[in-house]
N, CA and C atoms as an extended XYZ file, in Angstrom:
519
Properties=species:S:1:pos:R:3:atomname:S:1:resname:S:1:resid:I:1 pbc="F F F"
N         0.825       -1.194        0.000 N   MET     1
C         0.000        0.000        0.000 CA  MET     1
C         0.875        1.265        0.000 C   MET     1
N         1.908        1.276        0.818 N   ALA     2
C         2.787        2.449        0.865 CA  ALA     2
C         3.546        2.590       -0.444 C   ALA     2
N         3.900        1.457       -1.070 N   GLY     3
C         4.610        1.487       -2.338 CA  GLY     3
C         3.797        2.168       -3.420 C   GLY     3
N         2.484        1.947       -3.426 N   ARG     4
C         1.629        2.587       -4.433 CA  ARG     4
C         1.559        4.097       -4.214 C   ARG     4
N         1.578        4.522       -2.933 N   ARG     5
C         1.559        5.959       -2.658 CA  ARG     5
C         2.855        6.612       -3.105 C   ARG     5
N         3.972        5.924       -2.914 N   ILE     6
C         5.268        6.469       -3.326 CA  ILE     6
C         5.302        6.622       -4.836 C   ILE     6
N         4.751        5.652       -5.562 N   LEU     7
C         4.754        5.718       -7.017 CA  LEU     7
C         3.915        6.869       -7.551 C   LEU     7
N         2.997        7.371       -6.756 N   LYS     8
C         2.164        8.487       -7.203 CA  LYS     8
C         2.841        9.837       -6.961 C   LYS     8
N         3.965        9.821       -6.276 N   LEU     9
C         4.711       11.061       -6.065 CA  LEU     9
C         5.407       11.443       -7.366 C   LEU     9
N         5.699       12.718       -7.556 N   PRO    10
C         6.442       13.133       -8.754 CA  PRO    10
C         7.810       12.450       -8.790 C   PRO    10
N         8.292       12.102       -9.986 N   PRO    11
C         9.580       11.399      -10.097 CA  PRO    11
C        10.741       12.060       -9.351 C   PRO    11
N        10.898       13.396       -9.375 N   PRO    12
C        12.015       13.971       -8.614 CA  PRO    12
C        11.915       13.695       -7.110 C   PRO    12
N        10.706       13.673       -6.578 N   VAL    13
C        10.528       13.399       -5.152 CA  VAL    13
C        10.891       11.948       -4.854 C   VAL    13
N        10.478       11.039       -5.726 N   VAL    14
C        10.819        9.624       -5.547 CA  VAL    14
C        12.334        9.446       -5.568 C   VAL    14
N        12.998       10.118       -6.492 N   LEU    15
C        14.459       10.012       -6.562 CA  LEU    15
C        15.127       10.540       -5.305 C   LEU    15
N        14.644       11.653       -4.785 N   VAL    16
C        15.194       12.203       -3.542 CA  VAL    16
C        15.000       11.206       -2.407 C   VAL    16
N        13.830       10.593       -2.334 N   LEU    17
C        13.564        9.602       -1.287 CA  LEU    17
C        14.465        8.379       -1.444 C   LEU    17
N        14.674        7.933       -2.681 N   LEU    18
C        15.553        6.790       -2.924 CA  LEU    18
C        16.989        7.099       -2.505 C   LEU    18
N        17.479        8.262       -2.875 N   TYR    19
C        18.835        8.635       -2.507 CA  TYR    19
C        18.957        8.820       -0.994 C   TYR    19
N        17.945        9.392       -0.362 N   ALA    20
C        17.965        9.549        1.097 CA  ALA    20
C        17.975        8.179        1.779 C   ALA    20
N        17.196        7.240        1.263 N   ALA    21
C        17.183        5.885        1.824 CA  ALA    21
C        18.541        5.217        1.647 C   ALA    21
N        19.153        5.405        0.491 N   LEU    22
C        20.467        4.821        0.237 CA  LEU    22
C        21.511        5.410        1.184 C   LEU    22
N        21.448        6.708        1.401 N   ILE    23
C        22.369        7.353        2.345 CA  ILE    23
C        22.136        6.815        3.758 C   ILE    23
N        20.879        6.666        4.140 N   GLY    24
C        20.563        6.131        5.469 CA  GLY    24
C        21.074        4.709        5.655 C   GLY    24
N        20.840        3.854        4.659 N   LEU    25
C        21.325        2.468        4.739 CA  LEU    25
C        22.853        2.432        4.736 C   LEU    25
N        23.464        3.282        3.935 N   GLY    26
C        24.922        3.344        3.904 CA  GLY    26
C        25.500        3.799        5.231 C   GLY    26
N        24.857        4.759        5.861 N   THR    27
C        25.304        5.236        7.168 CA  THR    27
C        25.261        4.117        8.190 C   THR    27
N        24.155        3.390        8.207 N   ILE    28
C        24.017        2.267        9.147 CA  ILE    28
C        25.071        1.198        8.858 C   ILE    28
N        25.277        0.888        7.578 N   ALA    29
C        26.272       -0.128        7.214 CA  ALA    29
C        27.681        0.295        7.634 C   ALA    29
N        27.986        1.575        7.510 N   LEU    30
C        29.313        2.055        7.914 CA  LEU    30
C        29.490        2.063        9.431 C   LEU    30
N        28.409        2.061       10.179 N   MET    31
C        28.498        2.039       11.641 CA  MET    31
C        28.672        0.626       12.183 C   MET    31
N        28.479       -0.381       11.359 N   LEU    32
C        28.615       -1.753       11.831 CA  LEU    32
C        30.075       -2.049       12.179 C   LEU    32
N        30.297       -2.820       13.219 N   PRO    33
C        31.676       -3.145       13.610 CA  PRO    33
C        32.481       -3.824       12.491 C   PRO    33
N        31.822       -4.546       11.619 N   VAL    34
C        32.519       -5.228       10.531 CA  VAL    34
C        33.055       -4.247        9.487 C   VAL    34
N        32.559       -3.026        9.496 N   SER    35
C        32.935       -2.024        8.492 CA  SER    35
C        34.111       -1.147        8.896 C   SER    35
N        34.423       -1.105       10.171 N   VAL    36
C        35.449       -0.173       10.633 CA  VAL    36
C        36.509       -0.883       11.462 C   VAL    36
N        37.728       -0.329       11.422 N   THR    37
C        38.797       -0.882       12.253 CA  THR    37
C        38.670       -0.390       13.687 C   THR    37
N        38.150        0.789       13.845 N   ARG    38
C        37.823        1.342       15.164 CA  ARG    38
C        36.551        2.174       14.964 C   ARG    38
N        35.839        2.430       16.023 N   GLY    39
C        34.557        3.113       15.900 CA  GLY    39
C        34.649        4.496       15.269 C   GLY    39
N        33.651        4.813       14.473 N   ILE    40
C        33.536        6.175       13.944 CA  ILE    40
C        32.208        6.745       14.444 C   ILE    40
N        32.078        8.040       14.364 N   THR    41
C        30.860        8.682       14.855 CA  THR    41
C        29.755        8.572       13.803 C   THR    41
N        28.526        8.756       14.266 N   TRP    42
C        27.387        8.744       13.341 CA  TRP    42
C        27.523        9.853       12.310 C   TRP    42
N        28.003       11.007       12.752 N   SER    43
C        28.131       12.121       11.800 CA  SER    43
C        29.193       11.809       10.741 C   SER    43
N        30.281       11.131       11.129 N   ASP    44
C        31.289       10.738       10.144 CA  ASP    44
C        30.723        9.717        9.158 C   ASP    44
N        29.985        8.744        9.671 N   ALA    45
C        29.382        7.726        8.801 CA  ALA    45
C        28.370        8.365        7.848 C   ALA    45
N        27.552        9.274        8.365 N   LEU    46
C        26.569        9.972        7.526 CA  LEU    46
C        27.266       10.802        6.461 C   LEU    46
N        28.312       11.501        6.851 N   PHE    47
C        29.047       12.330        5.896 CA  PHE    47
C        29.667       11.471        4.802 C   PHE    47
N        30.303       10.363        5.185 N   MET    48
C        30.960        9.495        4.202 CA  MET    48
C        29.937        8.853        3.270 C   MET    48
N        28.801        8.405        3.808 N   ALA    49
C        27.763        7.807        2.978 CA  ALA    49
C        27.194        8.844        2.009 C   ALA    49
N        26.960       10.038        2.492 N   THR    50
C        26.436       11.107        1.636 CA  THR    50
C        27.448       11.481        0.565 C   THR    50
N        28.704       11.564        0.944 N   SER    51
C        29.745       11.903       -0.012 CA  SER    51
C        29.867       10.835       -1.095 C   SER    51
N        29.737        9.574       -0.717 N   ALA    52
C        29.831        8.486       -1.694 CA  ALA    52
C        28.632        8.502       -2.640 C   ALA    52
N        27.428        8.649       -2.108 N   VAL    53
C        26.220        8.630       -2.945 CA  VAL    53
C        26.172        9.837       -3.874 C   VAL    53
N        26.586       10.975       -3.378 N   THR    54
C        26.541       12.191       -4.199 CA  THR    54
C        27.826       12.383       -4.989 C   THR    54
N        28.749       11.456       -4.861 N   VAL    55
C        30.057       11.436       -5.525 CA  VAL    55
C        30.757       12.800       -5.479 C   VAL    55
N        30.794       13.374       -4.278 N   THR    56
C        31.492       14.648       -4.111 CA  THR    56
C        32.978       14.444       -3.845 C   THR    56
N        33.345       13.281       -3.304 N   GLY    57
C        34.748       12.999       -3.055 CA  GLY    57
C        35.290       13.588       -1.775 C   GLY    57
N        34.441       14.127       -0.939 N   LEU    58
C        34.890       14.694        0.329 CA  LEU    58
C        34.896       13.611        1.398 C   LEU    58
N        35.878       13.636        2.246 N   GLY    59
C        35.954       12.635        3.293 CA  GLY    59
C        36.391       13.233        4.605 C   GLY    59
N        35.915       12.637        5.691 N   VAL    60
C        36.292       13.099        7.022 CA  VAL    60
C        37.065       12.031        7.779 C   VAL    60
N        37.262       10.873        7.142 N   ILE    61
C        38.063        9.815        7.748 CA  ILE    61
C        39.060        9.319        6.703 C   ILE    61
N        40.087        8.638        7.175 N   ASP    62
C        41.056        8.009        6.288 CA  ASP    62
C        40.485        6.643        5.899 C   ASP    62
N        39.979        6.535        4.692 N   VAL    63
C        39.288        5.331        4.239 CA  VAL    63
C        40.181        4.102        4.377 C   VAL    63
N        41.424        4.201        3.935 N   GLY    64
C        42.324        3.058        3.981 CA  GLY    64
C        42.669        2.606        5.381 C   GLY    64
N        42.721        3.533        6.327 N   ALA    65
C        43.116        3.193        7.691 CA  ALA    65
C        41.927        2.846        8.585 C   ALA    65
N        40.801        3.490        8.377 N   GLU    66
C        39.692        3.334        9.311 CA  GLU    66
C        38.583        2.397        8.843 C   GLU    66
N        38.572        2.032        7.565 N   LEU    67
C        37.548        1.117        7.073 CA  LEU    67
C        38.149       -0.240        6.733 C   LEU    67
N        37.403       -1.275        7.004 N   THR    68
C        37.798       -2.631        6.631 CA  THR    68
C        37.383       -2.875        5.176 C   THR    68
N        37.626       -4.088        4.704 N   PHE    69
C        37.171       -4.465        3.365 CA  PHE    69
C        35.669       -4.216        3.232 C   PHE    69
N        34.905       -4.615        4.254 N   ALA    70
C        33.446       -4.436        4.201 CA  ALA    70
C        33.076       -2.955        4.124 C   ALA    70
N        33.740       -2.113        4.877 N   GLY    71
C        33.462       -0.678        4.840 CA  GLY    71
C        33.808       -0.072        3.490 C   GLY    71
N        34.941       -0.494        2.934 N   GLU    72
C        35.309       -0.011        1.604 CA  GLU    72
C        34.314       -0.496        0.558 C   GLU    72
N        33.836       -1.728        0.716 N   ALA    73
C        32.836       -2.264       -0.224 CA  ALA    73
C        31.542       -1.458       -0.144 C   ALA    73
N        31.154       -1.063        1.061 N   VAL    74
C        29.961       -0.226        1.224 CA  VAL    74
C        30.146        1.082        0.460 C   VAL    74
N        31.298        1.717        0.635 N   LEU    75
C        31.559        2.977       -0.079 CA  LEU    75
C        31.557        2.770       -1.593 C   LEU    75
N        32.144        1.676       -2.063 N   ALA    76
C        32.186        1.403       -3.502 CA  ALA    76
C        30.779        1.219       -4.068 C   ALA    76
N        29.945        0.482       -3.358 N   VAL    77
C        28.557        0.277       -3.820 CA  VAL    77
C        27.801        1.605       -3.805 C   VAL    77
N        27.967        2.378       -2.756 N   LEU    78
C        27.283        3.676       -2.675 CA  LEU    78
C        27.725        4.596       -3.819 C   LEU    78
N        29.013        4.634       -4.097 N   ALA    79
C        29.513        5.492       -5.176 CA  ALA    79
C        29.023        5.002       -6.532 C   ALA    79
N        28.989        3.683       -6.726 N   GLN    80
C        28.510        3.135       -7.993 CA  GLN    80
C        27.029        3.458       -8.190 C   GLN    80
N        26.241        3.238       -7.166 N   LEU    81
C        24.806        3.539       -7.261 CA  LEU    81
C        24.554        5.035       -7.405 C   LEU    81
N        25.289        5.825       -6.668 N   GLY    82
C        25.121        7.278       -6.760 CA  GLY    82
C        25.598        7.815       -8.090 C   GLY    82
N        26.712        7.312       -8.567 N   GLY    83
C        27.279        7.810       -9.819 CA  GLY    83
C        26.444        7.476      -11.033 C   GLY    83
N        25.878        6.294      -11.055 N   LEU    84
C        25.100        5.877      -12.227 CA  LEU    84
C        23.600        5.936      -12.012 C   LEU    84
N        23.181        6.053      -10.793 N   GLY    85
C        21.761        6.193      -10.515 CA  GLY    85
C        21.146        4.902      -10.001 C   GLY    85
N        20.404        5.034       -8.931 N   ILE    86
C        19.729        3.897       -8.318 CA  ILE    86
C        18.723        3.282       -9.283 C   ILE    86
N        17.979        4.119       -9.970 N   VAL    87
C        16.939        3.625      -10.865 CA  VAL    87
C        17.559        2.862      -12.030 C   VAL    87
N        18.709        3.312      -12.506 N   THR    88
C        19.399        2.615      -13.583 CA  THR    88
C        19.677        1.176      -13.175 C   THR    88
N        20.175        0.987      -11.963 N   PHE    89
C        20.467       -0.362      -11.493 CA  PHE    89
C        19.195       -1.158      -11.241 C   PHE    89
N        18.157       -0.517      -10.735 N   ALA    90
C        16.900       -1.222      -10.515 CA  ALA    90
C        16.340       -1.743      -11.828 C   ALA    90
N        16.358       -0.921      -12.859 N   VAL    91
C        15.861       -1.347      -14.174 CA  VAL    91
C        16.745       -2.454      -14.736 C   VAL    91
N        18.051       -2.353      -14.527 N   LEU    92
C        18.955       -3.405      -14.991 CA  LEU    92
C        18.612       -4.736      -14.339 C   LEU    92
N        18.413       -4.735      -13.038 N   ILE    93
C        18.092       -5.972      -12.327 CA  ILE    93
C        16.757       -6.532      -12.793 C   ILE    93
N        15.753       -5.672      -12.943 N   LEU    94
C        14.456       -6.139      -13.438 CA  LEU    94
C        14.580       -6.729      -14.834 C   LEU    94
N        15.379       -6.091      -15.669 N   SER    95
C        15.577       -6.591      -17.031 CA  SER    95
C        16.277       -7.943      -17.019 C   SER    95
N        17.289       -8.088      -16.146 N   MET    96
C        18.008       -9.357      -16.057 CA  MET    96
C        17.091      -10.478      -15.579 C   MET    96
N        16.116      -10.144      -14.755 N   LEU    97
C        15.164      -11.134      -14.246 CA  LEU    97
C        13.963      -11.305      -15.176 C   LEU    97
N        14.011      -10.642      -16.331 N   ASN    98
C        12.917      -10.672      -17.309 CA  ASN    98
C        11.585      -10.207      -16.724 C   ASN    98
N        11.652       -9.252      -15.817 N   LEU    99
C        10.440       -8.669      -15.251 CA  LEU    99
C        10.138       -7.369      -15.984 C   LEU    99
N         8.871       -7.100      -16.248 N   PRO   100
C         8.538       -5.879      -16.992 CA  PRO   100
C         8.752       -4.621      -16.150 C   PRO   100
N         9.156       -3.566      -16.821 N   VAL   101
C         9.300       -2.259      -16.188 CA  VAL   101
C         8.130       -1.415      -16.671 C   VAL   101
N         7.263       -1.062      -15.758 N   GLY   102
C         6.054       -0.341      -16.129 CA  GLY   102
C         6.300        1.119      -16.459 C   GLY   102
N         5.214        1.813      -16.720 N   PHE   103
C         5.286        3.222      -17.084 CA  PHE   103
C         5.926        4.055      -15.978 C   PHE   103
N         5.563        3.751      -14.725 N   GLY   104
C         6.150        4.493      -13.601 CA  GLY   104
C         7.651        4.317      -13.532 C   GLY   104
N         8.118        3.085      -13.730 N   GLY   105
C         9.555        2.818      -13.728 CA  GLY   105
C        10.264        3.536      -14.853 C   GLY   105
N         9.632        3.570      -16.021 N   ARG   106
C        10.228        4.280      -17.156 CA  ARG   106
C        10.295        5.784      -16.889 C   ARG   106
N         9.271        6.302      -16.246 N   THR   107
C         9.253        7.731      -15.918 CA  THR   107
C        10.376        8.071      -14.947 C   THR   107
N        10.559        7.221      -13.934 N   HIS   108
C        11.622        7.464      -12.959 CA  HIS   108
C        12.990        7.311      -13.610 C   HIS   108
N        13.140        6.337      -14.498 N   LEU   109
C        14.406        6.154      -15.202 CA  LEU   109
C        14.706        7.360      -16.081 C   LEU   109
N        13.694        7.843      -16.784 N   ARG   110
C        13.877        9.017      -17.637 CA  ARG   110
C        14.316       10.218      -16.813 C   ARG   110
N        13.719       10.386      -15.652 N   GLU   111
C        14.082       11.496      -14.767 CA  GLU   111
C        15.495       11.317      -14.218 C   GLU   111
N        15.833       10.077      -13.833 N   ASP   112
C        17.152        9.796      -13.271 CA  ASP   112
C        18.249       10.007      -14.307 C   ASP   112
N        17.985        9.662      -15.561 N   LEU   113
C        18.963        9.819      -16.633 CA  LEU   113
C        18.857       11.172      -17.327 C   LEU   113
N        17.873       11.974      -16.916 N   ASN   114
C        17.664       13.307      -17.489 CA  ASN   114
C        17.469       13.233      -19.005 C   ASN   114
N        16.549       12.370      -19.427 N   GLN   115
C        16.309       12.149      -20.843 CA  GLN   115
C        14.894       12.587      -21.223 C   GLN   115
N        14.715       12.852      -22.492 N   THR   116
C        13.395       13.196      -23.008 CA  THR   116
C        12.611       11.919      -23.256 C   THR   116
N        11.282       11.999      -23.351 N   PRO   117
C        10.482       10.802      -23.579 CA  PRO   117
C        10.786       10.118      -24.912 C   PRO   117
N        11.308       10.830      -25.890 N   ALA   118
C        11.551       10.239      -27.202 CA  ALA   118
C        12.731        9.271      -27.198 C   ALA   118
N        13.587        9.355      -26.202 N   THR   119
C        14.770        8.511      -26.151 CA  THR   119
C        14.377        7.082      -25.800 C   THR   119
N        14.968        6.113      -26.507 N   ASP   120
C        14.760        4.721      -26.144 CA  ASP   120
C        15.626        4.433      -24.923 C   ASP   120
N        15.005        4.441      -23.762 N   LEU   121
C        15.745        4.372      -22.510 CA  LEU   121
C        16.481        3.052      -22.319 C   LEU   121
N        15.903        1.950      -22.803 N   PHE   122
C        16.547        0.666      -22.585 CA  PHE   122
C        17.792        0.509      -23.447 C   PHE   122
N        17.781        1.059      -24.639 N   VAL   123
C        18.983        1.049      -25.470 CA  VAL   123
C        20.056        1.904      -24.801 C   VAL   123
N        19.672        3.071      -24.328 N   LEU   124
C        20.602        3.955      -23.637 CA  LEU   124
C        21.158        3.277      -22.394 C   LEU   124
N        20.309        2.616      -21.643 N   LEU   125
C        20.732        1.934      -20.426 CA  LEU   125
C        21.762        0.843      -20.739 C   LEU   125
N        21.506        0.049      -21.763 N   ARG   126
C        22.459       -1.000      -22.151 CA  ARG   126
C        23.797       -0.400      -22.567 C   ARG   126
N        23.768        0.681      -23.310 N   VAL   127
C        25.017        1.326      -23.732 CA  VAL   127
C        25.775        1.845      -22.511 C   VAL   127
N        25.074        2.498      -21.610 N   ILE   128
C        25.703        3.027      -20.397 CA  ILE   128
C        26.365        1.902      -19.611 C   ILE   128
N        25.643        0.818      -19.404 N   LEU   129
C        26.184       -0.268      -18.593 CA  LEU   129
C        27.360       -0.960      -19.264 C   LEU   129
N        27.325       -1.105      -20.571 N   ARG   130
C        28.472       -1.683      -21.277 CA  ARG   130
C        29.707       -0.810      -21.116 C   ARG   130
N        29.513        0.475      -21.300 N   ILE   131
C        30.643        1.399      -21.159 CA  ILE   131
C        31.198        1.360      -19.740 C   ILE   131
N        30.325        1.345      -18.752 N   VAL   132
C        30.761        1.304      -17.354 CA  VAL   132
C        31.598        0.055      -17.091 C   VAL   132
N        31.090       -1.086      -17.503 N   VAL   133
C        31.802       -2.340      -17.258 CA  VAL   133
C        33.162       -2.333      -17.961 C   VAL   133
N        33.192       -1.931      -19.214 N   ILE   134
C        34.446       -1.926      -19.970 CA  ILE   134
C        35.462       -0.971      -19.345 C   ILE   134
N        35.035        0.240      -19.049 N   VAL   135
C        35.970        1.235      -18.510 CA  VAL   135
C        36.434        0.861      -17.106 C   VAL   135
N        35.525        0.425      -16.250 N   GLU   136
C        35.923        0.085      -14.891 CA  GLU   136
C        36.808       -1.158      -14.858 C   GLU   136
N        36.512       -2.153      -15.687 N   LEU   137
C        37.384       -3.331      -15.755 CA  LEU   137
C        38.751       -2.966      -16.320 C   LEU   137
N        38.761       -2.142      -17.358 N   GLY   138
C        40.029       -1.691      -17.926 CA  GLY   138
C        40.848       -0.920      -16.914 C   GLY   138
N        40.182       -0.035      -16.180 N   GLY   139
C        40.874        0.727      -15.140 CA  GLY   139
C        41.407       -0.176      -14.044 C   GLY   139
N        40.601       -1.158      -13.639 N   ALA   140
C        41.035       -2.086      -12.596 CA  ALA   140
C        42.239       -2.904      -13.060 C   ALA   140
N        42.228       -3.330      -14.324 N   LEU   141
C        43.370       -4.094      -14.843 CA  LEU   141
C        44.640       -3.251      -14.853 C   LEU   141
N        44.520       -2.015      -15.290 N   LEU   142
C        45.697       -1.136      -15.300 CA  LEU   142
C        46.191       -0.843      -13.881 C   LEU   142
N        45.270       -0.590      -12.984 N   LEU   143
C        45.667       -0.321      -11.598 CA  LEU   143
C        46.255       -1.561      -10.932 C   LEU   143
N        45.779       -2.740      -11.336 N   ALA   144
C        46.291       -3.980      -10.764 CA  ALA   144
C        47.778       -4.163      -11.051 C   ALA   144
N        48.245       -3.602      -12.147 N   ILE   145
C        49.671       -3.695      -12.484 CA  ILE   145
C        50.524       -3.082      -11.369 C   ILE   145
N        50.013       -2.042      -10.746 N   VAL   146
C        50.730       -1.380       -9.656 CA  VAL   146
C        50.354       -1.985       -8.303 C   VAL   146
N        49.065       -2.216       -8.073 N   PHE   147
C        48.603       -2.626       -6.750 CA  PHE   147
C        48.935       -4.072       -6.397 C   PHE   147
N        48.863       -5.001       -7.354 N   VAL   148
C        49.110       -6.413       -7.039 CA  VAL   148
C        50.537       -6.648       -6.552 C   VAL   148
N        51.568       -6.125       -7.217 N   PRO   149
C        52.918       -6.335       -6.675 CA  PRO   149
C        53.119       -5.709       -5.291 C   PRO   149
N        52.412       -4.619       -5.048 N   HIS   150
C        52.578       -3.917       -3.770 CA  HIS   150
C        51.807       -4.583       -2.629 C   HIS   150
N        50.550       -5.004       -2.892 N   PHE   151
C        49.669       -5.529       -1.841 CA  PHE   151
C        49.475       -7.038       -1.880 C   PHE   151
N        49.862       -7.697       -2.947 N   GLY   152
C        49.542       -9.121       -3.115 CA  GLY   152
C        48.273       -9.251       -3.952 C   GLY   152
N        47.956      -10.504       -4.331 N   TRP   153
C        46.846      -10.715       -5.266 CA  TRP   153
C        45.493      -10.251       -4.753 C   TRP   153
N        45.053      -10.747       -3.616 N   ALA   154
C        43.700      -10.441       -3.136 CA  ALA   154
C        43.536       -8.954       -2.831 C   ALA   154
N        44.404       -8.425       -1.982 N   GLU   155
C        44.304       -7.007       -1.607 CA  GLU   155
C        44.572       -6.100       -2.802 C   GLU   155
N        45.531       -6.476       -3.638 N   GLY   156
C        45.871       -5.668       -4.808 CA  GLY   156
C        44.725       -5.579       -5.801 C   GLY   156
N        44.074       -6.724       -6.052 N   LEU   157
C        42.920       -6.704       -6.968 CA  LEU   157
C        41.772       -5.902       -6.383 C   LEU   157
N        41.535       -6.056       -5.071 N   TRP   158
C        40.463       -5.274       -4.451 CA  TRP   158
C        40.749       -3.775       -4.549 C   TRP   158
N        41.979       -3.390       -4.239 N   GLN   159
C        42.340       -1.974       -4.313 CA  GLN   159
C        42.182       -1.450       -5.744 C   GLN   159
N        42.533       -2.263       -6.722 N   ALA   160
C        42.390       -1.860       -8.131 CA  ALA   160
C        40.915       -1.658       -8.478 C   ALA   160
N        40.069       -2.587       -8.068 N   VAL   161
C        38.627       -2.471       -8.352 CA  VAL   161
C        38.047       -1.269       -7.619 C   VAL   161
N        38.374       -1.118       -6.338 N   PHE   162
C        37.859       -0.005       -5.532 CA  PHE   162
C        38.230        1.337       -6.158 C   PHE   162
N        39.501        1.503       -6.495 N   HIS   163
C        39.944        2.774       -7.060 CA  HIS   163
C        39.386        3.001       -8.461 C   HIS   163
N        39.175        1.945       -9.211 N   SER   164
C        38.568        2.087      -10.533 CA  SER   164
C        37.123        2.574      -10.424 C   SER   164
N        36.384        1.995       -9.495 N   ILE   165
C        34.997        2.434       -9.274 CA  ILE   165
C        34.971        3.890       -8.821 C   ILE   165
N        35.805        4.211       -7.858 N   MET   166
C        35.834        5.579       -7.339 CA  MET   166
C        36.239        6.571       -8.429 C   MET   166
N        37.211        6.194       -9.241 N   SER   167
C        37.686        7.095      -10.303 CA  SER   167
C        36.633        7.278      -11.371 C   SER   167
N        36.034        6.183      -11.823 N   PHE   168
C        35.050        6.297      -12.900 CA  PHE   168
C        33.868        7.152      -12.472 C   PHE   168
N        33.428        6.979      -11.245 N   ASN   169
C        32.274        7.736      -10.750 CA  ASN   169
C        32.654        9.082      -10.164 C   ASN   169
N        33.946        9.415      -10.244 N   ASN   170
C        34.444       10.702       -9.770 CA  ASN   170
C        34.167       10.897       -8.285 C   ASN   170
N        34.193        9.788       -7.527 N   ALA   171
C        33.894        9.871       -6.107 CA  ALA   171
C        35.085       10.356       -5.308 C   ALA   171
N        36.279        9.978       -5.691 N   GLY   172
C        37.482       10.500       -5.068 CA  GLY   172
C        37.719       10.116       -3.630 C   GLY   172
N        37.060        9.094       -3.128 N   LEU   173
C        37.285        8.707       -1.725 CA  LEU   173
C        38.434        7.747       -1.611 C   LEU   173
């Protein structure tokens, strides 16, 4: 019932609510003990989650020193979703599951991608996702040349992927 009321809101309002929810979930995830090497404050977690989702690149903690793999993964997911849009990923997942995307979903996607109604959104979405995968994988491979010898295979590959995601989305964390 609440979902139907949300869908009746104007698309910009729905997007603001989605981004606010993502920031809230990211803040909670960053506060979990598994995400940090030592405790951080709620305001620091909120700031970092907001910075990742809005891809501003501002930070109040040393990501490498104060976040664990899980905390860095949270930031990477937040930056990826914020950089490319939550609705873009939602439509991608629905498409992969062969579930239809209704008129409301198309309207929100159009608003999230800032496109006119005449644009074939699904073609655009596929092109965007292909480019993202190619560029981020290419960046990770190039970064791995430096990071793997320095950190070892597992940590080096993770650092390469993390920095590639952050760089592509201009998150800068």
